GUKOL-502844 format. One record per residue (C-alpha): residue in three letters; x, y, z. Coordinates in pm, 1 decimal, m for minus. Last residue first. Example, Ala and Ser with C-alpha at 12.3 -4.5 7.8 and 13.67 -1.06 7.14 Angstrom:
2
aa, u, v, w
SER, 1367.0, m106.0, 714.0 .
ALA, 1230.0, m450.0, 780.0 .
This chain:
347
aa, u, v, w
GLY, 2170.8, 800.3, 1109.4 .
ALA, 1861.1, 913.7, 854.8 .
ASP, 1688.5, 573.7, 909.3 .
GLY, 1708.9, 656.6, 1323.9 .
LEU, 1595.2, 1010.7, 1288.4 .
HIS, 1266.1, 951.3, 1048.1 .
ASN, 1211.1, 659.3, 1336.0 .
GLY, 1237.7, 911.1, 1581.2 .
TYR, 1001.5, 1160.3, 1371.5 .
THR, 754.8, 879.3, 1344.7 .
LEU, 726.9, 777.8, 1681.8 .
ILE, 655.2, 1147.2, 1804.1 .
LEU, 386.8, 1141.9, 1551.1 .
VAL, 226.1, 876.2, 1644.0 .
ALA, 261.0, 971.7, 2016.3 .
ALA, 127.1, 1299.6, 1936.1 .
VAL, m166.3, 1153.2, 1778.7 .
LEU, m238.2, 898.2, 2061.0 .
ILE, m227.6, 1214.7, 2351.7 .
LEU, m443.1, 1400.4, 2111.3 .
LEU, m682.1, 1123.6, 2130.9 .
ALA, m661.7, 1057.9, 2520.7 .
PHE, m713.3, 1447.8, 2564.9 .
ALA, m1029.1, 1451.1, 2311.4 .
LEU, m1149.1, 1163.8, 2519.2 .
ILE, m1082.5, 1274.0, 2860.2 .
ARG, m1331.0, 1591.9, 2744.6 .
LYS, m1549.7, 1395.2, 2658.2 .
THR, m1605.3, 1203.6, 3013.0 .
LYS, m1647.5, 1545.2, 3133.4 .
VAL, m1869.3, 1649.2, 2925.2 .
SER, m2147.6, 1348.2, 3032.9 .
CYS, m2174.0, 1072.7, 2754.0 .
ASN, m2512.4, 1096.8, 2557.5 .
LYS, m2311.7, 1091.0, 2199.8 .
TRP, m2049.7, 854.1, 2273.9 .
GLU, m2132.2, 589.7, 2042.3 .
LYS, m2236.8, 859.3, 1755.9 .
MET, m2089.6, 566.6, 1461.6 .
ILE, m1882.1, 868.3, 1374.7 .
LEU, m1775.8, 876.7, 1743.8 .
GLY, m1710.6, 479.2, 1751.0 .
ALA, m1502.5, 518.4, 1425.5 .
VAL, m1295.4, 753.2, 1586.1 .
THR, m1200.8, 536.9, 1897.3 .
SER, m1115.2, 244.4, 1631.3 .
PHE, m944.0, 491.6, 1455.2 .
LEU, m720.5, 603.8, 1764.6 .
VAL, m695.0, 230.3, 1939.6 .
LEU, m568.0, 63.2, 1631.3 .
MET, m329.8, 370.5, 1582.8 .
ILE, m211.6, 311.9, 1887.8 .
MET, m152.3, m96.1, 1814.7 .
HIS, 8.3, m30.8, 1480.6 .
ILE, 257.3, 226.3, 1605.1 .
THR, 314.3, m16.7, 1872.5 .
TRP, 386.3, m300.7, 1667.1 .
SER, 559.7, m138.8, 1338.1 .
THR, 786.8, 21.5, 1642.8 .
PHE, 1028.8, m292.1, 1633.3 .
LYS, 1175.4, m222.6, 1260.9 .
TYR, 1337.8, 73.1, 1443.5 .
SER, 1662.3, 99.6, 1217.3 .
GLY, 1456.1, 153.0, 882.5 .
MET, 1014.7, 156.6, 942.2 .
ARG, 961.5, 90.3, 519.5 .
VAL, 953.7, m344.1, 515.8 .
HIS, 709.1, m284.1, 860.8 .
GLY, 468.2, m69.7, 671.9 .
LEU, 415.1, m309.1, 370.7 .
ASN, 390.2, m617.2, 639.6 .
TYR, 135.0, m450.4, 807.8 .
MET, m47.4, m338.1, 482.7 .
PHE, m122.7, m730.3, 463.2 .
PHE, m197.9, m782.7, 862.5 .
GLN, m470.5, m519.3, 872.8 .
GLY, m651.0, m633.2, 560.9 .
TYR, m611.1, m961.5, 774.4 .
TRP, m947.5, m839.2, 1010.1 .
LEU, m1079.2, m649.5, 700.7 .
CYS, m1073.8, m947.3, 452.9 .
GLY, m1237.0, m1174.9, 772.8 .
THR, m1460.3, m912.2, 870.0 .
LEU, m1599.2, m913.3, 515.1 .
LEU, m1618.2, m1325.4, 465.5 .
ALA, m1805.3, m1322.3, 796.4 .
MET, m2066.1, m1038.8, 635.4 .
LEU, m2101.6, m1290.3, 337.3 .
TYR, m2168.8, m1569.0, 522.5 .
ASN, m2401.8, m1413.6, 699.9 .
VAL, m2548.2, m1207.9, 435.0 .
SER, m2600.8, m1580.1, 185.5 .
LEU, m2770.9, m1762.6, 543.4 .
GLY, m3117.0, m1724.4, 452.1 .
ARG, m3268.2, m1362.9, 350.5 .
LYS, m3615.5, m1345.7, 408.6 .
GLY, m3644.2, m1688.0, 653.3 .
ASP, m3333.2, m1524.2, 854.8 .
ALA, m3043.7, m1748.5, 1024.8 .
PRO, m3168.2, m2045.8, 794.5 .
LYS, m2963.0, m2365.6, 927.4 .
SER, m2696.2, m2487.7, 775.2 .
TYR, m2376.1, m2314.7, 971.6 .
GLU, m2628.2, m2288.7, 1245.4 .
GLY, m2679.5, m2602.9, 1302.7 .
PHE, m2338.3, m2656.4, 1534.5 .
THR, m2494.7, m2441.2, 1779.9 .
LYS, m2544.1, m2707.6, 2090.7 .
GLU, m2445.4, m2467.6, 2354.9 .
LYS, m2163.2, m2672.2, 2530.0 .
THR, m2052.1, m2837.6, 2195.1 .
HIS, m2058.6, m2497.6, 1975.0 .
LEU, m1864.0, m2332.7, 2287.5 .
TYR, m1605.9, m2621.0, 2281.5 .
LEU, m1555.6, m2621.7, 1909.7 .
CYS, m1536.5, m2193.4, 1897.9 .
TYR, m1252.6, m2255.0, 2203.3 .
LEU, m1034.4, m2532.6, 1980.3 .
LEU, m1119.6, m2320.0, 1623.4 .
THR, m1010.2, m1993.5, 1797.2 .
THR, m664.8, m2219.8, 1957.1 .
VAL, m584.7, m2362.2, 1584.3 .
PHE, m692.0, m2037.4, 1431.3 .
ALA, m414.2, m1808.5, 1634.1 .
GLY, m136.1, m2090.5, 1503.6 .
SER, m267.2, m2048.6, 1144.5 .
ASN, m197.0, m1702.7, 1181.1 .
SER, 166.5, m1709.0, 1313.7 .
PHE, 246.2, m2012.4, 1051.0 .
ILE, 115.1, m1946.1, 709.1 .
TYR, 141.0, m1558.1, 852.9 .
ILE, 492.5, m1576.2, 812.0 .
VAL, 475.3, m1613.7, 416.2 .
ASN, 343.9, m1258.2, 391.5 .
GLY, 616.3, m1066.3, 525.9 .
GLU, 828.3, m1103.3, 235.8 .
PHE, 581.9, m905.7, 18.1 .
GLN, 788.8, m596.2, 0.2 .
GLY, 1091.2, m787.9, m193.0 .
ALA, 918.1, m1176.3, m281.0 .
GLY, 1256.0, m1206.9, m527.0 .
HIS, 1352.1, m1566.6, m377.1 .
ALA, 1615.8, m1424.3, m136.1 .
ALA, 1350.3, m1227.4, m8.8 .
ALA, 1153.3, m1556.3, 64.3 .
VAL, 1445.4, m1660.6, 256.5 .
ASP, 1447.8, m1346.4, 481.1 .
ALA, 1109.9, m1368.8, 537.3 .
ILE, 1144.3, m1724.8, 715.7 .
PRO, 1394.2, m1598.5, 930.7 .
GLN, 1164.0, m1305.9, 1040.8 .
GLY, 927.1, m1578.0, 1178.0 .
GLN, 1085.0, m1493.1, 1532.3 .
ASP, 999.1, m1119.5, 1433.4 .
LEU, 654.4, m1224.0, 1332.1 .
SER, 576.6, m1427.4, 1641.1 .
PHE, 682.9, m1186.5, 1891.3 .
GLY, 437.7, m919.2, 1717.0 .
TYR, 191.1, m1188.6, 1826.7 .
LEU, 365.4, m1251.4, 2143.0 .
ALA, 235.7, m921.7, 2303.3 .
SER, m148.1, m1044.6, 2255.5 .
LEU, m1.5, m1310.9, 2487.0 .
VAL, 82.2, m1031.1, 2769.0 .
GLY, m214.3, m798.4, 2697.1 .
ALA, m446.8, m1103.4, 2738.9 .
LEU, m286.5, m1242.7, 3059.1 .
LEU, m332.2, m907.7, 3202.9 .
CYS, m660.7, m834.5, 3103.8 .
LEU, m762.1, m1219.4, 3240.7 .
PRO, m631.6, m1151.4, 3541.3 .
LEU, m798.2, m779.8, 3546.9 .
GLY, m1120.7, m921.5, 3495.9 .
LYS, m1194.0, m1136.9, 3784.0 .
ALA, m1112.2, m924.2, 4092.1 .
LEU, m1211.6, m631.3, 3855.5 .
SER, m1609.9, m764.3, 3870.5 .
PHE, m1886.2, m534.2, 3664.3 .
ASP, m2169.8, m755.2, 3592.6 .
SER, m2327.4, m439.8, 3494.7 .
LYS, m2659.5, m198.5, 3659.5 .
THR, m2884.2, m76.7, 3430.2 .
ASN, m3101.4, 277.2, 3435.3 .
GLN, m3071.9, 349.1, 3136.2 .
LEU, m2903.2, 666.5, 3178.7 .
LYS, m2741.9, 545.0, 3475.9 .
GLU, m2578.5, 277.5, 3284.6 .
LEU, m2482.8, 506.7, 2953.4 .
ASP, m2298.5, 734.0, 3186.8 .
LYS, m2098.2, 454.6, 3365.2 .
GLU, m1987.2, 306.8, 3005.9 .
LYS, m1895.7, 581.3, 2900.8 .
ASN, m1667.8, 625.5, 3208.4 .
ARG, m1511.9, 298.8, 3152.7 .
GLY, m1476.0, 414.4, 2781.2 .
ALA, m1319.5, 793.5, 2884.8 .
LEU, m1080.4, 580.8, 3114.8 .
GLY, m985.7, 337.4, 2845.0 .
CYS, m913.2, 641.4, 2587.7 .
PHE, m713.0, 739.7, 2881.0 .
ALA, m497.9, 438.4, 2942.7 .
ILE, m454.3, 399.7, 2533.9 .
GLY, m294.2, 762.1, 2557.3 .
VAL, m54.4, 674.9, 2859.0 .
ALA, 36.4, 328.6, 2657.2 .
GLY, 120.7, 568.2, 2336.4 .
MET, 323.2, 830.0, 2561.4 .
ALA, 559.6, 522.4, 2659.4 .
VAL, 591.8, 427.1, 2368.7 .
GLY, 604.6, 783.5, 2193.1 .
SER, 906.8, 859.0, 2433.1 .
MET, 1109.0, 515.9, 2401.3 .
ILE, 1120.3, 615.5, 1988.6 .
PHE, 1205.4, 977.9, 2094.6 .
GLY, 1431.0, 911.9, 2294.1 .
ALA, 1601.7, 675.1, 2022.6 .
GLY, 1645.1, 908.6, 1762.6 .
ASN, 1964.8, 835.2, 1684.1 .
SER, 2137.5, 493.9, 1810.3 .
LYS, 2261.1, 425.9, 2169.0 .
LEU, 1885.4, 328.0, 2297.0 .
VAL, 1865.8, 78.1, 2009.2 .
ASP, 2208.0, m120.0, 2092.4 .
GLY, 2141.8, m166.5, 2461.6 .
LEU, 1802.7, m301.1, 2290.1 .
THR, 1992.4, m534.5, 2073.5 .
GLY, 2002.0, m838.5, 2270.8 .
ASN, 1735.2, m1056.0, 2027.6 .
VAL, 1564.5, m1158.5, 2397.0 .
ILE, 1517.7, m735.5, 2466.8 .
PRO, 1489.6, m634.4, 2030.6 .
PRO, 1199.1, m863.1, 2053.4 .
LEU, 1017.4, m764.2, 2363.4 .
LEU, 1016.4, m412.6, 2330.4 .
THR, 762.9, m330.6, 2124.5 .
GLY, 489.8, m685.6, 2216.6 .
LEU, 571.1, m520.0, 2591.3 .
VAL, 461.3, m186.2, 2553.1 .
CYS, 151.9, m205.0, 2299.5 .
SER, 27.1, m574.3, 2435.1 .
ILE, 70.8, m379.2, 2812.4 .
GLY, m170.3, m99.9, 2635.5 .
VAL, m358.6, m335.0, 2465.2 .
ALA, m465.8, m557.6, 2760.7 .
ILE, m520.2, m274.9, 3012.9 .
ALA, m695.3, 0.8, 2786.9 .
TYR, m935.3, m263.6, 2567.0 .
THR, m1002.0, m451.5, 2882.6 .
LEU, m1111.8, m142.7, 3020.5 .
SER, m1312.6, m7.8, 2734.5 .
PHE, m1457.0, m324.8, 2663.4 .
GLY, m1613.2, m375.6, 3016.7 .
VAL, m1501.2, m546.8, 3345.2 .
TYR, m1663.9, m853.5, 3356.1 .
ARG, m1783.6, m988.6, 3044.9 .
ILE, m1476.8, m811.2, 2858.2 .
ALA, m1206.4, m1042.9, 3040.8 .
VAL, m1391.7, m1359.5, 2834.8 .
GLY, m1338.1, m1195.0, 2509.0 .
PHE, m938.3, m1074.9, 2605.0 .
ALA, m904.0, m1437.7, 2749.9 .
ILE, m984.4, m1568.1, 2413.6 .
GLY, m759.8, m1306.4, 2236.4 .
GLY, m485.4, m1403.8, 2450.5 .
ILE, m507.9, m1782.0, 2356.2 .
GLY, m506.9, m1695.8, 2010.5 .
TYR, m169.7, m1490.9, 2054.2 .
ALA, m65.5, m1808.1, 2230.7 .
ILE, m121.5, m2024.0, 1924.9 .
GLY, 61.5, m1769.9, 1688.5 .
PHE, 358.9, m1807.8, 1930.9 .
LEU, 350.1, m2142.4, 1873.0 .
PHE, 328.7, m2108.2, 1491.6 .
SER, 585.8, m1857.4, 1461.2 .
LYS, 839.7, m2067.7, 1705.3 .
LEU, 774.7, m2392.9, 1471.7 .
MET, 820.5, m2178.8, 1140.4 .
ALA, 1140.4, m2044.8, 1282.3 .
SER, 1251.5, m2365.8, 1397.8 .
THR, 1195.9, m2541.3, 1059.0 .
PRO, 1414.3, m2311.1, 896.8 .
ALA, 1332.5, m2209.3, 530.7 .
GLU, 1466.1, m2390.7, 265.6 .
GLN, 1121.2, m2656.3, 165.8 .
LEU, 883.8, m2299.9, 310.0 .
VAL, 1075.2, m2106.3, 10.3 .
ILE, 1076.7, m2409.9, m204.7 .
LEU, 690.4, m2410.2, m204.8 .
LEU, 681.1, m2055.7, m223.2 .
ASP, 838.9, m2005.3, m546.0 .
PRO, 787.5, m1684.7, m577.8 .
ILE, 598.2, m1525.8, m286.8 .
THR, 272.6, m1260.8, m379.4 .
LEU, m11.3, m1512.5, m496.1 .
PHE, 82.3, m1809.2, m330.9 .
ALA, 120.3, m1645.0, 14.2 .
VAL, m223.4, m1431.1, m52.0 .
VAL, m349.9, m1770.6, m49.3 .
ILE, m181.1, m1917.4, 223.8 .
PRO, m241.9, m1621.5, 438.8 .
LEU, m617.6, m1590.0, 311.6 .
ILE, m736.5, m1918.8, 384.5 .
LEU, m632.6, m1964.1, 754.6 .
TRP, m625.7, m1665.0, 1028.3 .
CYS, m865.2, m1436.2, 808.4 .
VAL, m1106.6, m1644.0, 623.4 .
LEU, m1126.0, m1940.1, 921.5 .
ALA, m1163.5, m1679.1, 1152.0 .
GLN, m1454.1, m1511.8, 1018.5 .
ALA, m1632.8, m1850.9, 991.9 .
LEU, m1542.9, m1928.2, 1361.0 .
TRP, m1607.7, m1576.8, 1480.5 .
TYR, m1986.5, m1589.8, 1308.9 .
THR, m2054.3, m1970.3, 1478.4 .
GLN, m1917.2, m1875.2, 1809.9 .
TRP, m2104.8, m1559.6, 1877.5 .
SER, m2448.4, m1777.1, 1793.1 .
TRP, m2570.1, m1718.6, 1494.7 .
GLY, m2967.1, m1582.6, 1393.4 .
LYS, m2870.4, m1244.9, 1217.2 .
VAL, m2548.0, m1102.4, 1090.5 .
SER, m2598.0, m711.6, 1009.1 .
LYS, m2420.1, m579.5, 1324.2 .
GLN, m2125.2, m820.9, 1271.8 .
PRO, m2025.6, m648.0, 958.9 .
THR, m1906.7, m360.4, 1188.8 .
TYR, m1632.6, m591.4, 1352.3 .
CYS, m1353.0, m546.7, 1112.6 .
LEU, m1377.9, m143.4, 1088.3 .
ALA, m1083.9, m64.3, 1332.2 .
ALA, m899.2, m336.8, 1163.3 .
SER, m863.3, m181.9, 832.5 .
SER, m820.9, 170.5, 980.3 .
ALA, m544.6, 7.3, 1137.4 .
GLY, m404.1, m145.0, 851.5 .
VAL, m433.4, 194.2, 656.3 .
ALA, m240.5, 379.0, 965.0 .
HIS, 36.4, 112.5, 933.3 .
TYR, 89.4, 215.3, 568.4 .
LEU, 76.2, 554.3, 632.7 .
VAL, 352.2, 493.6, 884.3 .
GLY, 549.5, 303.5, 633.7 .
ALA, 521.9, 591.1, 393.0 .
ILE, 647.3, 812.6, 624.7 .
VAL, 971.4, 572.9, 753.9 .
SER, 1044.9, 532.6, 370.5 .
MET, 1036.3, 933.7, 257.2 .
């Protein structure tokens, strides 16, 4: 039951992440960097610190006792994750959202899951454990399902181009290297959490219980914030958009709605991390599978959200069939991973 509860927590977190971009549609008069930095301040910096103070007993003492090396590694890998996020955003310009998602998230799903046991030297033991076959099959199936989602998404983009008689700036030569970079570096966020586990162990010793992982986000998320801050400041300087933070975006509503939407986005984006931790501590012997379960569900729920918002209504029958097949694979992958975790926990 612990594993099932863990998967359900991951589902809630993935749902939160899948919905986090919807408030952006209500933002008026802000450039991307203004909105992105405002929400990043909430999810990458403010909330990790506030939530840690609320959920970690003796937080200041925990930070004094925690290994400096674990803090530094978590922070640095968080910076790498932030660079991956920037590469992801730029790649979309050249190969579209769907193909970028398929390649980058697919790589991140597999690499981010297997990297911790490989680096920690425990992969051999994992492969010999109960349910290992289901775990590896679930990871592989998840990557395949994500790839088919990307194929369906690319077909959707082509369908819409034909319908609207437009031509995209598609360039695989420019976009593919960025997708690969985004996938590899994004995978390091899961590794950042793994390397920060000694900090969580100290928090657990002080009675943090199921919230022990919240202390790691202080370092992993602030690392990602540094990268985001530098990139947004670069764009602000290049495009001269610093004034948007105080300039009324809409004469009727002013700035209040924009800031409210940025706050909501930040809360939804951080919500995935909060739920990720609650799921992670319940995953038994195969805690490292938290990353792949989260990523698969993120793609699954993002696609479902797109269906609900009728983003696929003008697509061809072929595209819809590919999408349906992809969703079936993703659901099967989650079920197989859940069963594998159950066997590992029971064994």
